[in-house]
N, CA and C atoms as a LAMMPS dump frame, in Angstrom:
ITEM: TIMESTEP
0
ITEM: NUMBER OF ATOMS
417
ITEM: BOX BOUNDS ff ff ff
-5.0000000000000000e+02 5.0000000000000000e+02
-5.0000000000000000e+02 5.0000000000000000e+02
-5.0000000000000000e+02 5.0000000000000000e+02
ITEM: ATOMS id mol type element x y z
1 1 1 N 13.37 -14.875 10.632
2 1 2 C 13.769 -14.367 9.56
3 1 3 C 12.726 -13.026 9.118
4 2 1 N 13.141 -12.061 8.86
5 2 2 C 12.385 -10.863 8.525
6 2 3 C 12.318 -10.597 6.919
7 3 1 N 11.022 -10.109 6.621
8 3 2 C 10.992 -10.017 5.205
9 3 3 C 11.185 -8.488 4.759
10 4 1 N 12.205 -8.166 3.835
11 4 2 C 12.293 -6.593 3.424
12 4 3 C 10.989 -6.107 2.626
13 5 1 N 10.663 -5.041 2.533
14 5 2 C 9.818 -4.305 1.622
15 5 3 C 10.2 -4.733 0.082
16 6 1 N 11.575 -4.495 0.101
17 6 2 C 12.194 -4.875 -1.23
18 6 3 C 11.857 -6.244 -1.855
19 7 1 N 11.712 -7.25 -1.197
20 7 2 C 11.496 -8.493 -1.294
21 7 3 C 10.093 -8.356 -1.442
22 8 1 N 9.079 -7.693 -1.049
23 8 2 C 7.635 -7.96 -1.269
24 8 3 C 7.072 -6.965 -1.97
25 9 1 N 7.615 -5.501 -2.364
26 9 2 C 6.824 -4.724 -3.057
27 9 3 C 6.687 -5.109 -4.649
28 10 1 N 5.695 -4.763 -5.494
29 10 2 C 5.593 -4.518 -6.652
30 10 3 C 6.606 -3.734 -7.399
31 11 1 N 7.68 -4.287 -7.938
32 11 2 C 8.808 -3.444 -8.557
33 11 3 C 8.202 -3.073 -9.813
34 12 1 N 7.461 -3.224 -10.444
35 12 2 C 7.16 -2.718 -12.004
36 12 3 C 5.781 -1.99 -11.62
37 13 1 N 5.877 -0.819 -10.869
38 13 2 C 5.024 0.174 -10.497
39 13 3 C 4.853 0.995 -11.554
40 14 1 N 3.414 1.178 -11.984
41 14 2 C 3.02 2.065 -13.177
42 14 3 C 2.857 3.305 -12.098
43 15 1 N 3.376 4.656 -12.909
44 15 2 C 3.025 5.722 -12.173
45 15 3 C 2.44 6.899 -13.375
46 16 1 N 1.896 8.036 -12.67
47 16 2 C 1.43 8.83 -13.513
48 16 3 C 2.295 10.033 -13.113
49 17 1 N 1.725 11.094 -14.066
50 17 2 C 2.264 12.827 -13.922
51 17 3 C 1.033 13.527 -13.506
52 18 1 N 1.351 14.308 -13.014
53 18 2 C 0.258 15.284 -12.3
54 18 3 C -0.739 15.586 -13.516
55 19 1 N 0.008 16.185 -14.796
56 19 2 C -0.78 16.7 -15.642
57 19 3 C -1.648 15.61 -16.645
58 20 1 N -1.28 14.544 -16.285
59 20 2 C -2.151 13.385 -17.231
60 20 3 C -3.671 13.472 -17.095
61 21 1 N -4.605 13 -17.781
62 21 2 C -6.082 13.191 -17.554
63 21 3 C -6.518 12.139 -16.432
64 22 1 N -7.557 12.353 -16.12
65 22 2 C -8.381 11.531 -15.028
66 22 3 C -8.837 10.205 -15.982
67 23 1 N -9.28 10.454 -17.162
68 23 2 C -9.945 9.114 -18.143
69 23 3 C -8.533 8.284 -18.497
70 24 1 N -7.425 8.722 -18.71
71 24 2 C -6.148 8.002 -18.964
72 24 3 C -5.802 7.214 -17.923
73 25 1 N -5.867 7.913 -16.707
74 25 2 C -5.416 7.065 -15.558
75 25 3 C -6.438 5.86 -15.192
76 26 1 N -7.752 6.396 -15.368
77 26 2 C -8.757 5.318 -14.85
78 26 3 C -8.477 4.253 -16.102
79 27 1 N -8.458 4.512 -17.283
80 27 2 C -8.055 3.301 -18.36
81 27 3 C -6.745 2.358 -17.874
82 28 1 N -5.749 3.126 -17.405
83 28 2 C -4.408 2.117 -17.015
84 28 3 C -4.965 1.453 -15.948
85 29 1 N -5.674 1.979 -14.941
86 29 2 C -5.809 0.952 -13.911
87 29 3 C -6.965 -0.06 -14.181
88 30 1 N -7.893 0.083 -15.107
89 30 2 C -8.885 -0.873 -15.696
90 30 3 C -7.722 -1.743 -16.319
91 31 1 N -7.149 -1.635 -17.066
92 31 2 C -6.575 -2.585 -17.88
93 31 3 C -5.353 -3.437 -17.196
94 32 1 N -4.965 -2.529 -15.923
95 32 2 C -4.021 -3.437 -15.387
96 32 3 C -4.691 -3.867 -14.099
97 33 1 N -5.597 -3.851 -14.117
98 33 2 C -6.53 -4.468 -12.666
99 33 3 C -5.738 -3.908 -11.396
100 34 1 N -5.347 -2.526 -11.245
101 34 2 C -4.811 -2.164 -9.952
102 34 3 C -5.72 -0.984 -9.19
103 35 1 N -5.317 -0.646 -8.252
104 35 2 C -5.995 0.307 -7.415
105 35 3 C -5.582 1.465 -6.698
106 36 1 N -4.154 1.624 -7.186
107 36 2 C -3.503 2.772 -6.824
108 36 3 C -2.008 3.078 -7.664
109 37 1 N -2.166 4.247 -8.103
110 37 2 C -0.96 4.667 -8.791
111 37 3 C -0.237 6.064 -8.237
112 38 1 N 1.022 5.376 -8.03
113 38 2 C 2.06 7.075 -7.634
114 38 3 C 1.778 8.054 -8.805
115 39 1 N 1.579 9.253 -8.014
116 39 2 C 1.85 10.288 -9.174
117 39 3 C 3.381 11.07 -8.724
118 40 1 N 4.096 11.282 -9.909
119 40 2 C 5.506 11.425 -9.793
120 40 3 C 5.842 12.631 -10.359
121 41 1 N 6.872 13.282 -9.542
122 41 2 C 7.327 14.599 -10.127
123 41 3 C 8.4 14.631 -11.211
124 42 1 N 9.188 15.702 -11.926
125 42 2 C 9.921 15.327 -12.745
126 42 3 C 11.315 14.7 -12.76
127 43 1 N 11.664 14.425 -11.462
128 43 2 C 12.756 13.365 -11.461
129 43 3 C 12.22 11.956 -10.523
130 44 1 N 11.073 11.564 -10.617
131 44 2 C 10.712 10.368 -10.203
132 44 3 C 10.08 10.646 -8.715
133 45 1 N 10.389 11.624 -8.014
134 45 2 C 9.766 11.402 -6.818
135 45 3 C 8.17 11.49 -6.31
136 46 1 N 7.71 10.963 -5.052
137 46 2 C 6.307 10.797 -5.346
138 46 3 C 5.902 12.213 -4.721
139 47 1 N 4.709 12.517 -5.654
140 47 2 C 4.263 13.98 -5.346
141 47 3 C 2.664 13.665 -5.066
142 48 1 N 2.073 12.546 -5.247
143 48 2 C 0.538 11.876 -4.816
144 48 3 C 0.531 10.679 -5.153
145 49 1 N -0.745 10.327 -4.748
146 49 2 C -1.165 8.906 -5.374
147 49 3 C -2.674 9.075 -5.409
148 50 1 N -2.99 8.47 -6.687
149 50 2 C -4.31 7.998 -7.141
150 50 3 C -5.147 6.841 -6.677
151 51 1 N -6.055 6.79 -6.197
152 51 2 C -6.477 5.157 -6.142
153 51 3 C -7.736 5.252 -6.842
154 52 1 N -8.444 3.993 -6.595
155 52 2 C -9.623 3.511 -7.406
156 52 3 C -10.859 4.438 -6.53
157 53 1 N -10.912 4.872 -5.253
158 53 2 C -11.841 5.666 -4.776
159 53 3 C -11.738 7.115 -5.36
160 54 1 N -10.561 7.845 -5.425
161 54 2 C -10.335 8.865 -6.432
162 54 3 C -11.102 8.885 -7.498
163 55 1 N -10.918 8.244 -8.197
164 55 2 C -11.255 7.785 -9.564
165 55 3 C -12.746 7.697 -9.573
166 56 1 N -13.589 7.179 -8.724
167 56 2 C -14.876 7.096 -8.562
168 56 3 C -15.4 8.415 -8.43
169 57 1 N -14.887 9.653 -7.822
170 57 2 C -15.827 10.767 -7.657
171 57 3 C -15.91 11.29 -9.23
172 58 1 N -17.004 11.947 -9.237
173 58 2 C -17.596 12.712 -10.306
174 58 3 C -16.823 13.75 -10.738
175 59 1 N -15.746 13.618 -11.499
176 59 2 C -14.697 14.405 -12.153
177 59 3 C -14.432 14.254 -13.87
178 60 1 N -14.739 15.056 -14.576
179 60 2 C -14.465 14.741 -15.961
180 60 3 C -13.332 14.2 -16.135
181 61 1 N -13.555 13.182 -17.255
182 61 2 C -12.208 12.454 -17.554
183 61 3 C -11.026 13.749 -18.304
184 62 1 N -11.064 14.513 -18.603
185 62 2 C -10.336 15.647 -19.196
186 62 3 C -9.34 16.416 -18.112
187 63 1 N -10.277 16.378 -16.967
188 63 2 C -9.532 16.988 -15.58
189 63 3 C -8.013 16.576 -15.652
190 64 1 N -6.883 17.119 -14.874
191 64 2 C -5.802 16.638 -14.835
192 64 3 C -5.983 15.869 -13.257
193 65 1 N -5.028 14.581 -13.444
194 65 2 C -4.937 13.696 -12.18
195 65 3 C -4.721 14.799 -11.107
196 66 1 N -3.833 15.463 -11.178
197 66 2 C -3.593 16.35 -9.935
198 66 3 C -4.775 17.004 -9.239
199 67 1 N -5.948 17.222 -9.686
200 67 2 C -6.938 17.554 -9.424
201 67 3 C -7.718 16.736 -8.284
202 68 1 N -7.411 15.302 -8.346
203 68 2 C -8.128 13.977 -7.461
204 68 3 C -6.918 13.61 -6.729
205 69 1 N -5.584 13.531 -6.947
206 69 2 C -4.84 12.781 -6.351
207 69 3 C -4.783 13.471 -4.581
208 70 1 N -4.565 12.343 -4.073
209 70 2 C -3.893 12.727 -2.595
210 70 3 C -2.591 13.14 -2.455
211 71 1 N -2.279 14.44 -2.094
212 71 2 C -0.83 14.784 -1.955
213 71 3 C -0.338 14.509 -0.87
214 72 1 N -0.793 13.716 0.357
215 72 2 C -0.179 13.278 1.45
216 72 3 C 0.027 11.851 1.001
217 73 1 N 1.087 11.705 0.199
218 73 2 C 0.981 10.319 -0.054
219 73 3 C 2.115 9.91 1.041
220 74 1 N 2.221 8.534 1.554
221 74 2 C 2.817 7.848 2.288
222 74 3 C 3.721 7.307 1.802
223 75 1 N 5.096 7.159 2.234
224 75 2 C 6.336 6.226 1.565
225 75 3 C 7.065 5.843 2.574
226 76 1 N 7.488 4.813 2.15
227 76 2 C 8.432 4.077 3.083
228 76 3 C 9.533 3.774 2.061
229 77 1 N 10.661 3.639 2.943
230 77 2 C 11.947 3.272 2.234
231 77 3 C 12.115 1.688 1.926
232 78 1 N 12.667 1.286 0.736
233 78 2 C 12.517 -0.252 0.309
234 78 3 C 13.32 -1.08 1.299
235 79 1 N 14.327 -0.467 2.256
236 79 2 C 15.338 -1.486 3.185
237 79 3 C 14.445 -1.603 4.284
238 80 1 N 13.376 -1.103 4.578
239 80 2 C 12.83 -1.37 5.841
240 80 3 C 11.961 -2.91 5.904
241 81 1 N 11.644 -3.206 6.901
242 81 2 C 11.071 -4.708 7.282
243 81 3 C 9.658 -4.346 6.892
244 82 1 N 8.714 -5.621 6.444
245 82 2 C 7.481 -5.478 5.891
246 82 3 C 6.529 -5.014 7.011
247 83 1 N 7.063 -5.188 8.106
248 83 2 C 6.361 -4.78 9.215
249 83 3 C 6.057 -3.226 9.478
250 84 1 N 7.02 -2.603 9.164
251 84 2 C 7.035 -1.154 8.98
252 84 3 C 5.649 -0.753 7.991
253 85 1 N 5.815 -1.16 6.67
254 85 2 C 4.6 -1.051 5.832
255 85 3 C 3.181 -1.285 6.817
256 86 1 N 3.279 -2.469 7.172
257 86 2 C 1.987 -2.823 7.912
258 86 3 C 1.552 -1.705 9.198
259 87 1 N 2.354 -1.545 9.818
260 87 2 C 2.271 -0.623 10.754
261 87 3 C 1.669 0.959 10.35
262 88 1 N 2.356 1.151 9.15
263 88 2 C 1.884 2.487 8.447
264 88 3 C 0.547 2.577 8.007
265 89 1 N 0.28 1.311 7.257
266 89 2 C -1.271 0.799 6.429
267 89 3 C -2.152 0.977 7.725
268 90 1 N -1.977 0.466 8.889
269 90 2 C -2.96 0.451 10.1
270 90 3 C -3.147 1.788 10.752
271 91 1 N -1.965 2.368 10.97
272 91 2 C -1.908 3.847 11.347
273 91 3 C -2.861 4.443 10.744
274 92 1 N -2.657 4.584 9.649
275 92 2 C -3.047 5.68 8.764
276 92 3 C -4.469 5.347 7.95
277 93 1 N -4.908 4.206 8.01
278 93 2 C -6.037 3.371 7.549
279 93 3 C -6.037 3.607 5.84
280 94 1 N -4.898 3.164 5.275
281 94 2 C -4.813 3.012 3.945
282 94 3 C -4.452 1.85 3.559
283 95 1 N -4.451 1.268 2.08
284 95 2 C -4.396 -0.046 1.505
285 95 3 C -2.94 0.299 0.624
286 96 1 N -2.503 1.29 0.293
287 96 2 C -1.057 1.111 -0.215
288 96 3 C 0.002 2.189 0.333
289 97 1 N 1.335 1.644 -0.121
290 97 2 C 2.324 2.506 0.476
291 97 3 C 3.408 2.541 -0.641
292 98 1 N 3.686 3.987 -0.744
293 98 2 C 4.654 4.128 -2.158
294 98 3 C 6.226 3.67 -1.609
295 99 1 N 6.864 2.976 -2.219
296 99 2 C 8.387 2.508 -1.806
297 99 3 C 9.266 3.492 -2.479
298 100 1 N 10.068 4.194 -1.692
299 100 2 C 11.12 4.629 -2.267
300 100 3 C 12.803 4.384 -1.88
301 101 1 N 13.55 4.819 -2.542
302 101 2 C 14.96 4.424 -2.595
303 101 3 C 15.611 6.001 -2.959
304 102 1 N 16.344 6.781 -2.104
305 102 2 C 16.389 8.261 -2.038
306 102 3 C 15.422 9.207 -2.597
307 103 1 N 14.467 8.835 -2.283
308 103 2 C 13.396 10.001 -2.548
309 103 3 C 12.794 9.527 -3.737
310 104 1 N 13.006 8.111 -4.766
311 104 2 C 12.654 8.36 -5.98
312 104 3 C 11.602 7.039 -5.648
313 105 1 N 10.72 6.87 -6.419
314 105 2 C 9.406 5.641 -6.53
315 105 3 C 10.088 4.318 -7.39
316 106 1 N 10.219 3.41 -6.324
317 106 2 C 10.823 2.19 -6.822
318 106 3 C 9.678 1.067 -6.891
319 107 1 N 8.704 1.587 -6.376
320 107 2 C 7.689 0.119 -6.048
321 107 3 C 6.47 0.618 -5.109
322 108 1 N 5.58 -0.181 -5.065
323 108 2 C 4.596 0.329 -4.182
324 108 3 C 4.101 -1.611 -3.398
325 109 1 N 3.513 -0.991 -1.996
326 109 2 C 3.274 -2.319 -1.621
327 109 3 C 1.673 -2.025 -1.199
328 110 1 N 0.73 -3.112 -1.22
329 110 2 C -0.9 -3.239 -0.875
330 110 3 C -0.916 -4.142 0.414
331 111 1 N -2.138 -3.689 0.765
332 111 2 C -2.396 -4.649 1.906
333 111 3 C -2.4 -6.116 1.416
334 112 1 N -2.906 -6.371 0.371
335 112 2 C -2.97 -7.838 -0.332
336 112 3 C -1.389 -8.185 -0.265
337 113 1 N -0.354 -7.564 -0.613
338 113 2 C 0.948 -8.293 -0.428
339 113 3 C 1.056 -8.64 0.652
340 114 1 N 0.838 -7.603 1.61
341 114 2 C 1.143 -8.235 3.466
342 114 3 C 0.473 -9.355 3.453
343 115 1 N -0.848 -9.423 3.226
344 115 2 C -1.549 -10.817 3.238
345 115 3 C -0.941 -12.061 2.634
346 116 1 N -0.139 -12.162 1.596
347 116 2 C 0.55 -13.001 0.984
348 116 3 C 1.335 -13.607 1.864
349 117 1 N 1.99 -12.849 2.964
350 117 2 C 2.945 -13.328 4.015
351 117 3 C 2.455 -14.188 5.004
352 118 1 N 1.068 -14.087 5.174
353 118 2 C 0.519 -14.793 6.069
354 118 3 C -0.44 -15.979 5.545
355 119 1 N -0.48 -16.094 4.129
356 119 2 C -1.202 -17.548 3.782
357 119 3 C -0.567 -18.794 4.334
358 120 1 N 0.611 -18.914 4.4
359 120 2 C 0.997 -20.045 4.692
360 120 3 C 1.988 -20.316 5.916
361 121 1 N 1.568 -19.379 6.722
362 121 2 C 2.357 -19.454 7.87
363 121 3 C 1.592 -19.842 9.235
364 122 1 N 1.889 -20.456 9.963
365 122 2 C 1.267 -20.709 11.049
366 122 3 C 1.777 -19.905 12.171
367 123 1 N 0.617 -19.478 13.088
368 123 2 C 1.095 -18.513 14.297
369 123 3 C 0.531 -18.911 15.591
370 124 1 N 1.366 -18.878 16.592
371 124 2 C 0.888 -19.37 17.843
372 124 3 C 1.01 -17.851 18.789
373 125 1 N 0.067 -17.679 19.729
374 125 2 C -0.105 -16.443 20.714
375 125 3 C 0.971 -16.777 21.376
376 126 1 N 1.541 -15.619 21.586
377 126 2 C 2.572 -15.771 22.766
378 126 3 C 1.936 -15.588 24.127
379 127 1 N 0.73 -14.94 24.371
380 127 2 C 0.236 -14.878 25.441
381 127 3 C -0.767 -16.061 25.809
382 128 1 N -0.628 -17.139 25.177
383 128 2 C -1.97 -17.776 25.042
384 128 3 C -2.236 -18.4 26.485
385 129 1 N -3.466 -18.662 26.749
386 129 2 C -3.901 -19.067 28.042
387 129 3 C -3.221 -20.382 28.194
388 130 1 N -2.901 -21.028 29.365
389 130 2 C -2.784 -22.308 29.819
390 130 3 C -3.724 -22.813 30.875
391 131 1 N -3.879 -23.725 30.739
392 131 2 C -4.881 -24.424 31.538
393 131 3 C -4.725 -24.422 32.915
394 132 1 N -5.279 -24.16 33.995
395 132 2 C -5.037 -23.994 35.563
396 132 3 C -4.812 -25.377 35.765
397 133 1 N -3.983 -25.748 36.864
398 133 2 C -3.824 -27.269 37.419
399 133 3 C -4.82 -27.148 38.459
400 134 1 N -5.602 -26.341 38.968
401 134 2 C -6.646 -26.558 40.057
402 134 3 C -8.015 -26.34 39.091
403 135 1 N -8.675 -27.297 39.315
404 135 2 C -9.954 -27.209 38.876
405 135 3 C -11.141 -27.002 39.819
406 136 1 N -11.651 -25.939 39.774
407 136 2 C -12.681 -25.572 40.962
408 136 3 C -14.31 -26.151 40.508
409 137 1 N -14.69 -26.819 41.693
410 137 2 C -15.93 -27.483 41.441
411 137 3 C -16.97 -26.576 41.908
412 138 1 N -18.117 -26.233 41.494
413 138 2 C -18.934 -25.508 41.809
414 138 3 C -20.429 -26.387 42.187
415 139 1 N -20.922 -26.311 43.442
416 139 2 C -22.022 -27.32 43.591
417 139 3 C -23.259 -26.375 43.942
């Protein structure tokens, strides 16, 4: 059974707009205990992402969030398997991927969401070592 991103993502994604102030976005992140907020354009498309690391920069609270956001936002379609999000996060060394449907932001997946999948599963290595039938004795 494969898990789809749509089943795993946070559907009630909180977004920001490029003109909003850094202080306002910081307050939203603190109040909701989140570490990333997608920045969206006029029709809801992803134009950037602001993370807690971006917020920690010494920038005036009155500055627009567009000044600190990462414009290279990584997106993944909601219909993909969760393994695609995991591969993207590992390849790009990031902790959040914005989820889209027809280019509109519909969710967000974090590395913690992916870890939830592993909590109650047992894994067996495919290439586990098998004991040798011959035992060599060294004298």
